[in-house]
C-alpha positions in Angstrom: -32.8 -74.1 -111.7 -34.4 -71.0 -109.8 -37.4 -71.5 -107.6 -40.6 -69.8 -108.5 -41.8 -67.7 -106.0 -44.9 -69.6 -105.6 -42.5 -72.6 -104.8 -41.2 -70.6 -101.5 -42.1 -70.9 -98.5 -43.4 -67.5 -96.8 -40.5 -67.0 -94.9 -38.3 -67.3 -98.1 -39.9 -64.9 -99.5 -38.8 -61.1 -100.0 -40.1 -59.3 -96.8 -41.4 -56.3 -98.6 -43.5 -58.8 -101.0 -44.9 -61.3 -97.6 -45.8 -57.5 -96.0 -48.0 -56.3 -99.2 -49.0 -59.6 -99.4 -50.3 -60.1 -95.9 -51.7 -56.1 -95.6 -53.7 -56.9 -99.1 -55.1 -59.9 -97.7 -56.5 -58.0 -95.2 -57.1 -54.9 -96.6 -59.4 -57.2 -98.5 -61.3 -58.8 -95.4 -61.7 -55.5 -93.2 -61.9 -53.0 -95.9 -63.6 -54.3 -98.6 -65.2 -52.4 -101.3 -68.4 -50.2 -100.9 -71.1 -51.8 -99.9 -69.7 -54.8 -99.4 -69.8 -56.9 -95.8 -66.5 -55.8 -94.3 -65.1 -58.4 -91.3 -64.0 -56.9 -87.9 -60.2 -56.2 -87.8 -59.9 -58.9 -85.0 -62.1 -61.5 -87.2 -60.1 -60.7 -90.3 -56.2 -61.5 -88.7 -57.9 -64.3 -87.3 -59.1 -65.5 -90.3 -55.4 -64.7 -92.0 -53.8 -66.9 -89.1 -56.3 -69.9 -89.9 -55.2 -69.6 -93.5 -53.2 -72.1 -95.0 -49.6 -72.1 -93.1 -47.7 -71.7 -96.3 -49.6 -68.6 -97.4 -48.6 -65.8 -95.1 -45.5 -65.3 -93.2 -47.0 -65.8 -89.1 -44.2 -62.9 -87.9 -46.0 -60.2 -90.7 -49.4 -61.2 -88.9 -48.3 -60.8 -85.5 -46.7 -57.5 -86.7 -50.1 -56.5 -88.5 -52.2 -57.8 -85.5 -50.3 -55.5 -82.9 -50.4 -52.3 -85.1 -54.3 -53.0 -86.0 -55.3 -53.9 -82.4 -53.5 -51.4 -80.2 -55.5 -49.4 -78.0 -56.0 -46.2 -79.4 -55.2 -42.9 -77.7 -57.5 -39.4 -77.8 -56.0 -36.9 -79.6 -54.0 -34.6 -77.5 -56.2 -31.1 -76.7 -54.0 -27.9 -78.2 -52.3 -26.0 -76.2 -54.3 -23.0 -77.2 -57.3 -24.7 -75.9 -56.2 -25.2 -72.4 
């Protein structure tokens, strides 16, 4: 009898499904709806890491953390403005 997706451990689900699940949860916490309180990105990620171990794949959360919290660079000045 095949297992239902709800019965699978996070790392047993397809990678795409794990990414979408984590990104949606992050977006809901950090993006919210207009007029709702938003969590700071760092706090949103921390909340996802603190969620039930079976809920999110830690390797996916670590990747989201690296992407979201990486330092941003100032845009390069166009050559014609130099």
